[in-house]
N, CA, C and O of each residue as an XYZ file, in Angstrom:
544
protein
N     161.665   -133.945   -131.941
C     160.937   -134.576   -132.906
C     161.617   -135.072   -133.670
O     162.601   -134.620   -134.256
N     160.888   -136.547   -133.743
C     161.436   -137.876   -134.788
C     161.810   -137.278   -136.128
O     160.953   -136.522   -136.587
N     163.012   -137.468   -136.931
C     162.686   -137.078   -138.298
C     162.133   -138.248   -139.163
O     162.416   -139.432   -138.982
N     161.484   -137.865   -139.921
C     160.644   -139.201   -140.861
C     161.499   -139.188   -142.086
O     161.791   -138.166   -142.707
N     161.924   -140.542   -142.424
C     162.435   -141.054   -143.533
C     161.533   -140.652   -144.713
O     160.336   -140.652   -144.425
N     161.795   -140.358   -145.797
C     160.997   -140.194   -146.950
C     160.552   -141.646   -147.578
O     161.367   -142.526   -147.854
N     159.080   -141.763   -147.768
C     158.812   -143.344   -148.557
C     159.451   -143.405   -149.861
O     159.874   -142.417   -150.461
N     159.509   -144.678   -150.300
C     160.251   -145.087   -151.235
C     158.945   -145.379   -152.187
O     158.143   -146.286   -151.966
N     158.872   -144.512   -153.219
C     157.766   -144.868   -154.297
C     158.185   -145.754   -155.406
O     159.064   -145.360   -156.173
N     157.552   -147.094   -155.582
C     157.860   -147.963   -156.760
C     157.168   -147.719   -158.037
O     155.946   -147.568   -158.053
N     157.764   -147.680   -158.932
C     157.117   -147.670   -160.255
C     157.287   -148.856   -160.903
O     158.415   -149.273   -161.164
N     156.151   -149.533   -161.234
C     156.444   -151.195   -161.528
C     155.946   -151.260   -163.149
O     154.893   -150.679   -163.410
N     156.506   -151.792   -163.997
C     156.532   -151.851   -165.408
C     155.951   -153.397   -165.806
O     156.660   -154.400   -165.872
N     154.787   -153.356   -166.004
C     154.181   -154.548   -166.085
C     153.264   -154.860   -167.233
O     152.347   -154.039   -167.262
N     153.180   -155.805   -168.243
C     151.835   -156.108   -169.274
C     150.448   -155.762   -168.532
O     150.116   -155.698   -167.348
N     149.811   -155.574   -169.714
C     148.618   -155.074   -169.115
C     147.543   -155.921   -168.570
O     146.517   -155.391   -168.142
N     147.734   -157.447   -168.551
C     147.191   -158.364   -167.908
C     147.611   -158.285   -166.412
O     146.777   -158.524   -165.538
N     148.760   -157.986   -166.138
C     149.229   -158.196   -164.772
C     149.197   -156.642   -164.173
O     149.615   -156.493   -163.025
N     148.673   -155.368   -164.977
C     148.473   -154.351   -164.149
C     147.028   -154.511   -163.429
O     146.836   -154.104   -162.284
N     145.899   -155.227   -164.319
C     144.943   -155.447   -164.098
C     144.552   -156.171   -162.883
O     143.690   -155.788   -162.092
N     145.308   -157.343   -162.782
C     145.582   -158.037   -161.760
C     145.808   -157.484   -160.583
O     145.092   -157.753   -159.619
N     146.917   -156.571   -160.499
C     147.171   -155.913   -159.596
C     146.305   -154.567   -159.004
O     146.482   -154.060   -157.897
N     145.489   -154.199   -159.857
C     144.507   -152.909   -159.694
C     143.260   -153.710   -158.806
O     142.708   -153.048   -157.929
N     142.846   -155.045   -159.018
C     141.930   -155.785   -158.270
C     142.349   -155.675   -156.713
O     141.434   -155.807   -155.900
N     143.495   -155.473   -156.290
C     143.826   -155.566   -155.131
C     144.110   -154.353   -154.805
O     143.456   -153.955   -153.841
N     145.108   -153.340   -155.407
C     145.323   -152.027   -154.655
C     144.999   -150.652   -155.586
O     144.744   -150.845   -156.774
N     145.004   -149.602   -155.194
C     144.465   -148.535   -156.037
C     145.894   -148.002   -156.477
O     146.920   -147.988   -155.796
N     145.698   -147.538   -157.869
C     147.130   -147.350   -158.135
C     147.242   -145.901   -159.191
O     146.336   -145.508   -159.925
N     148.316   -145.397   -159.064
C     148.575   -144.460   -160.113
C     148.946   -144.961   -161.443
O     149.262   -146.149   -161.503
N     148.966   -144.170   -162.660
C     148.969   -144.779   -163.846
C     149.828   -143.671   -164.617
O     149.430   -142.514   -164.751
N     151.020   -144.135   -165.098
C     152.108   -142.769   -165.617
C     153.071   -143.737   -166.660
O     153.028   -144.932   -166.953
N     153.803   -142.801   -166.995
C     155.163   -143.036   -167.724
C     156.233   -142.750   -167.005
O     156.115   -141.676   -166.414
N     157.365   -143.373   -166.805
C     158.784   -143.017   -166.789
C     159.413   -143.087   -168.224
O     159.294   -143.852   -169.182
N     160.201   -141.845   -167.927
C     160.431   -141.149   -169.238
C     162.236   -140.763   -168.893
O     162.742   -140.027   -168.047
N     162.874   -141.669   -170.014
C     164.172   -141.996   -169.872
C     164.596   -141.108   -170.940
O     163.890   -140.856   -171.916
N     166.043   -140.519   -170.696
C     167.207   -140.081   -171.913
C     166.632   -138.689   -171.775
O     166.628   -138.113   -172.863
N     166.156   -137.982   -170.801
C     165.562   -136.755   -171.228
C     166.929   -135.427   -171.111
O     167.881   -135.495   -170.332
N     166.737   -134.597   -171.842
C     167.787   -133.824   -171.513
C     167.844   -133.055   -170.273
O     166.830   -132.989   -169.577
N     169.073   -132.382   -169.872
C     168.712   -131.686   -168.580
C     168.052   -130.551   -168.765
O     167.370   -130.117   -167.838
N     168.122   -129.918   -169.885
C     167.513   -128.724   -169.874
C     166.017   -128.795   -170.214
O     165.362   -127.848   -170.648
N     165.572   -129.985   -169.974
C     164.051   -130.097   -170.029
C     163.451   -129.945   -168.490
O     163.917   -130.640   -167.587
N     162.550   -129.136   -168.286
C     161.830   -128.987   -166.910
C     160.998   -129.622   -166.720
O     160.602   -130.316   -167.656
N     160.159   -129.721   -165.112
C     158.686   -130.188   -165.270
C     157.474   -129.328   -166.161
O     156.512   -129.884   -166.690
N     157.727   -127.959   -166.197
C     156.571   -127.288   -167.194
C     156.723   -128.005   -168.563
O     155.767   -128.532   -169.132
N     158.004   -127.990   -169.060
C     157.975   -128.574   -170.648
C     157.282   -129.819   -170.682
O     156.482   -129.985   -171.603
N     157.461   -130.796   -169.772
C     157.189   -132.269   -169.783
C     155.839   -132.130   -169.475
O     155.144   -132.561   -170.395
N     155.288   -131.754   -168.666
C     153.451   -131.498   -168.476
C     153.240   -130.799   -169.840
O     153.164   -131.599   -170.773
N     153.162   -129.896   -170.072
C     152.772   -129.410   -171.574
C     152.984   -130.343   -172.614
O     152.026   -130.523   -173.365
N     154.101   -131.025   -172.843
C     154.171   -132.094   -173.794
C     152.920   -133.171   -173.731
O     152.095   -133.478   -174.592
N     153.061   -133.517   -172.694
C     152.038   -134.735   -172.268
C     150.561   -134.464   -172.217
O     149.776   -135.334   -172.596
N     150.137   -133.295   -171.764
C     148.789   -132.740   -171.474
C     147.780   -132.873   -172.449
O     146.583   -132.721   -172.202
N     148.468   -133.288   -174.078
C     147.753   -133.422   -175.282
C     147.093   -134.787   -174.973
O     146.083   -135.113   -175.598
N     147.710   -135.722   -173.884
C     147.053   -137.260   -173.674
C     146.074   -137.456   -172.629
O     145.360   -138.443   -172.450
N     146.150   -136.115   -171.794
C     144.962   -136.349   -170.702
C     145.498   -135.390   -169.560
O     146.472   -134.650   -169.696
N     144.791   -135.496   -168.508
C     145.028   -134.578   -167.410
C     146.323   -135.199   -166.502
O     146.344   -136.353   -166.075
N     147.424   -134.170   -166.291
C     148.338   -134.734   -165.717
C     148.239   -134.526   -164.069
O     148.130   -133.359   -163.693
N     148.260   -135.206   -163.411
C     148.344   -135.239   -161.613
C     149.350   -135.242   -161.016
O     149.328   -134.933   -159.824
N     150.728   -135.642   -161.746
C     151.806   -135.250   -160.832
C     153.076   -135.399   -162.068
O     152.728   -136.053   -163.051
N     154.214   -134.956   -162.082
C     155.067   -134.552   -162.978
C     156.664   -134.284   -161.962
O     156.690   -133.317   -161.201
N     157.635   -135.022   -162.040
C     158.765   -134.809   -161.572
C     159.865   -134.851   -162.629
O     159.532   -135.258   -163.742
N     161.172   -134.473   -162.423
C     162.526   -134.817   -162.958
C     163.501   -135.152   -162.039
O     163.600   -134.423   -161.052
N     164.305   -136.178   -162.160
C     165.558   -136.195   -161.584
C     166.362   -136.364   -162.467
O     166.241   -137.114   -163.436
N     167.574   -135.423   -162.101
C     168.370   -135.319   -162.874
C     169.749   -136.159   -162.524
O     170.129   -136.024   -161.361
N     170.519   -136.979   -163.346
C     171.908   -137.427   -163.054
C     172.801   -136.647   -162.954
O     172.750   -135.598   -163.595
N     173.735   -136.899   -162.229
C     175.081   -136.191   -162.699
C     175.721   -136.253   -163.694
O     175.205   -137.170   -164.335
N     176.571   -135.837   -164.271
C     177.374   -136.223   -165.729
C     178.581   -137.291   -165.568
O     179.631   -137.021   -164.985
N     178.343   -138.304   -166.052
C     179.610   -139.377   -166.124
C     180.819   -138.668   -166.793
O     180.724   -137.876   -167.731
N     182.089   -139.097   -166.124
C     183.047   -138.556   -166.837
C     183.404   -139.373   -168.377
O     184.188   -138.994   -169.248
N     182.610   -140.510   -168.365
C     182.806   -141.405   -169.332
C     181.731   -140.611   -170.694
O     181.918   -140.697   -171.908
N     180.719   -139.932   -170.034
C     179.562   -139.838   -171.139
C     179.720   -137.826   -171.082
O     180.005   -137.006   -170.210
N     179.338   -137.772   -172.568
C     179.439   -136.316   -172.905
C     178.539   -135.379   -172.324
O     178.867   -134.196   -172.240
N     177.304   -135.837   -171.865
C     176.419   -135.215   -171.412
C     175.592   -135.815   -170.301
O     175.379   -137.020   -170.438
N     175.100   -135.262   -169.277
C     174.068   -135.584   -168.509
C     172.806   -135.678   -168.967
O     172.404   -134.923   -169.851
N     171.788   -136.929   -168.233
C     170.951   -136.725   -168.737
C     169.481   -137.082   -167.616
O     169.834   -137.350   -166.467
N     168.631   -137.093   -167.750
C     167.552   -136.821   -166.885
C     166.631   -137.949   -166.788
O     166.546   -138.688   -167.769
N     165.820   -138.230   -165.587
C     164.475   -139.338   -165.754
C     163.677   -138.424   -165.376
O     164.035   -137.422   -164.757
N     162.262   -138.741   -165.789
C     161.022   -138.139   -165.477
C     159.929   -139.151   -165.090
O     159.946   -140.350   -165.371
N     158.964   -138.487   -164.395
C     157.571   -139.283   -164.310
C     156.531   -138.479   -164.460
O     156.422   -137.398   -163.881
N     155.638   -138.999   -165.311
C     154.480   -138.182   -165.439
C     153.439   -139.316   -164.919
O     153.529   -140.540   -165.017
N     152.466   -138.552   -164.359
C     151.200   -139.483   -163.956
C     149.672   -138.911   -164.367
O     149.526   -137.690   -164.320
N     148.793   -139.550   -164.675
C     147.839   -139.434   -165.639
C     146.693   -139.560   -164.422
O     146.871   -140.176   -163.371
N     145.504   -138.853   -164.793
C     144.202   -139.305   -163.852
C     143.541   -140.603   -164.354
O     142.721   -141.166   -163.629
N     143.822   -141.041   -165.414
C     143.152   -142.300   -165.856
C     144.417   -143.165   -166.539
O     145.456   -142.802   -167.090
N     143.763   -144.658   -166.203
C     144.749   -145.693   -166.927
C     144.486   -145.292   -168.405
O     145.497   -145.163   -169.096
N     143.207   -145.062   -169.032
C     143.290   -144.824   -170.345
C     144.087   -143.709   -171.059
O     144.573   -143.936   -172.167
N     144.231   -142.530   -170.465
C     145.070   -141.481   -170.630
C     146.589   -141.908   -170.744
O     147.448   -141.673   -171.594
N     146.591   -142.543   -169.697
C     148.307   -143.378   -169.639
C     148.642   -143.839   -170.649
O     149.710   -143.564   -171.197
N     147.419   -144.973   -171.279
C     147.719   -146.007   -172.215
C     147.648   -145.225   -173.473
O     148.125   -145.806   -174.448
N     147.183   -144.091   -173.666
C     147.295   -143.712   -174.973
C     148.427   -142.625   -175.211
O     148.831   -142.417   -176.355
N     148.931   -141.939   -174.126
C     150.310   -141.374   -174.309
C     151.369   -142.233   -174.486
O     152.360   -141.889   -175.130
N     151.233   -143.560   -173.865
C     152.364   -144.412   -174.341
C     152.267   -144.811   -175.462
O     153.334   -145.100   -176.003
N     151.125   -144.974   -176.183
C     150.849   -145.612   -177.572
C     151.315   -144.906   -178.518
O     151.697   -145.420   -179.570
N     151.365   -143.181   -178.208
C     151.457   -142.251   -178.914
C     153.140   -142.063   -179.418
O     153.489   -141.231   -180.257
N     153.798   -142.735   -178.925
C     155.133   -142.609   -179.364
C     155.809   -142.992   -180.679
O     155.091   -143.564   -181.499
N     156.853   -142.804   -180.943
C     157.765   -142.427   -180.262
C     157.507   -140.736   -179.730
O     156.582   -140.022   -180.117
N     158.330   -140.439   -178.984
C     158.070   -139.002   -178.123
C     159.481   -138.234   -178.501
O     160.539   -138.862   -178.460
N     159.443   -137.028   -178.820
C     160.387   -136.111   -179.203
C     160.393   -135.093   -177.960
O     159.310   -134.518   -177.856
N     161.174   -134.792   -177.164
C     160.776   -133.668   -175.801
C     162.143   -133.052   -175.714
O     163.179   -133.511   -175.235
N     161.865   -131.766   -176.362
C     163.147   -131.018   -176.002
C     164.454   -131.646   -177.270
O     165.572   -132.119   -177.065
N     163.947   -131.471   -178.147
C     164.777   -131.666   -179.481
C     165.127   -133.246   -179.556
O     165.613   -133.735   -180.576
N     164.888   -133.883   -178.582
C     165.506   -135.379   -178.510
C     164.319   -136.547   -178.487
O     163.191   -136.284   -178.071
N     164.629   -137.636   -178.893
C     164.104   -138.790   -178.718
C     164.487   -139.377   -177.449
O     165.585   -139.803   -177.095
N     163.025   -139.305   -176.629
C     163.233   -139.971   -175.422
C     162.450   -141.444   -175.300
O     161.537   -141.627   -176.104
N     162.677   -142.234   -174.584
C     162.261   -143.523   -173.945
C     160.926   -143.340   -173.189
O     160.906   -142.757   -172.105
N     159.893   -143.802   -173.721
C     158.905   -143.706   -172.316
C     158.449   -145.272   -172.238
O     158.153   -145.963   -173.213
N     158.454   -145.673   -170.919
C     157.773   -147.021   -170.385
C     156.396   -146.769   -169.431
O     156.390   -146.035   -168.444
N     155.492   -147.361   -169.821
C     154.144   -147.101   -168.923
C     154.546   -147.939   -167.624
O     155.184   -148.992   -167.598
N     154.105   -147.338   -166.733
C     154.247   -147.937   -165.291
C     153.161   -147.736   -164.323
O     152.345   -146.831   -164.499
N     153.102   -148.503   -163.339
C     151.830   -148.180   -162.252
C     152.688   -147.845   -160.868
O     153.877   -148.101   -160.674
N     151.949   -147.336   -160.151
C     152.489   -147.474   -158.852
C     151.475   -147.153   -157.873
O     150.549   -146.366   -158.068
N     151.725   -147.891   -156.662
C     150.622   -147.710   -155.551
C     150.266   -146.209   -155.395
O     151.024   -145.251   -155.550
N     148.691   -146.205   -154.988
C     148.506   -144.866   -154.980
C     149.345   -144.134   -153.476
O     149.615   -144.833   -152.500
N     149.606   -142.899   -153.536
C     150.403   -142.204   -152.269
C     149.008   -141.875   -151.326
O     147.883   -141.641   -151.768
N     149.438   -141.932   -149.874
C     148.355   -141.324   -148.829
C     147.842   -140.136   -149.522
O     148.725   -139.454   -150.043
N     146.882   -139.802   -149.631
C     145.747   -138.792   -150.189
C     145.757   -137.496   -149.386
O     145.235   -136.458   -149.792
N     146.660   -137.683   -147.716
C     146.463   -136.391   -147.053
C     147.756   -135.800   -147.706
O     147.741   -134.578   -147.557
N     148.793   -136.198   -148.330
C     149.939   -135.723   -148.815
C     149.879   -135.128   -150.095
O     149.123   -135.663   -150.905
N     150.527   -134.121   -150.448
C     150.453   -133.470   -151.630
C     151.337   -134.173   -152.653
O     152.556   -134.284   -152.526
N     150.484   -134.731   -153.879
C     151.087   -135.686   -154.721
C     152.621   -134.943   -155.373
O     153.682   -135.561   -155.289
N     152.556   -133.894   -155.856
C     153.350   -133.345   -156.370
C     154.759   -133.156   -155.412
O     155.855   -133.632   -155.710
N     154.487   -132.413   -154.293
C     155.814   -132.445   -153.318
C     156.121   -134.130   -153.193
O     157.172   -134.527   -153.695
N     155.332   -134.995   -152.615
C     155.739   -136.194   -152.325
C     156.698   -137.094   -153.333
O     157.584   -137.848   -152.933
N     156.346   -136.865   -154.726
C     157.033   -137.110   -155.754
C     158.772   -136.612   -155.392
O     159.824   -137.237   -155.259
N     158.474   -135.511   -155.344
C     159.801   -134.759   -155.236
C     160.722   -135.036   -154.133
O     161.920   -135.179   -154.375
N     160.257   -135.127   -152.924
C     160.991   -135.536   -151.851
C     161.263   -136.892   -151.398
O     161.868   -137.059   -150.339
N     160.822   -138.000   -152.193
C     160.859   -139.464   -151.834
C     162.014   -140.370   -153.101
O     162.010   -140.049   -154.289
N     162.661   -141.176   -152.697
C     163.494   -141.695   -153.642
C     162.665   -142.702   -154.163
O     161.732   -143.252   -153.578
N     163.136   -142.937   -155.496
C     162.172   -143.738   -156.378
C     163.052   -145.108   -156.638
O     164.253   -145.116   -156.366
N     162.426   -146.196   -157.148
C     162.933   -147.719   -157.208
C     162.109   -147.786   -158.455
O     160.918   -147.495   -158.342
N     162.488   -148.066   -159.415
C     162.040   -148.612   -160.591
C     162.216   -150.196   -160.920
O     163.335   -150.710   -160.895
N     161.046   -150.937   -161.230
C     161.599   -152.286   -161.619
C     161.302   -152.467   -162.644
O     160.441   -151.783   -163.197
N     162.068   -153.669   -163.347
C     162.053   -154.126   -164.664
C     160.910   -154.761   -165.213
O     159.951   -155.037   -164.492
N     160.924   -154.983   -166.270
C     159.919   -155.557   -166.882
C     159.542   -157.310   -166.545
O     160.472   -158.114   -166.481
N     158.404   -157.660   -166.390
C     158.446   -158.929   -165.804
C     157.995   -159.835   -167.138
O     157.231   -159.263   -167.915
N     158.368   -161.081   -167.440
C     157.982   -161.604   -168.391
C     156.953   -162.190   -168.324
O     156.688   -162.559   -167.180
N     156.031   -162.517   -169.292
C     154.517   -163.179   -169.215
C     154.844   -164.574   -168.900
O     153.944   -165.403   -168.761
């Protein structure tokens, strides 16, 4: 049996007017990429924190190894909401403090994954690519 490579999920950080244009052609997941997370924060803590702004459909954390130059390791998280409005509300509610630290939240969209695959497992098993802000 041939081994399948995991799909790459792309998180796109765009101004709202460009997200609206993209949504006319594609079905989108709406969420936040969370930077500067403590490595002590897990998916349960991240979900519990963001649940106050809406229904969480997916949550994952990728921990980066500790650099010899830095004193501590950090993690990057992704939280997906069930609607665009929920993701916007969570974004606007910042600044966000999770695990005793201020974190940076970036509002992103991603093309919806195949509905036949479990979204949570899909996020954990695939590599991710983050695109930077596109100027207006």
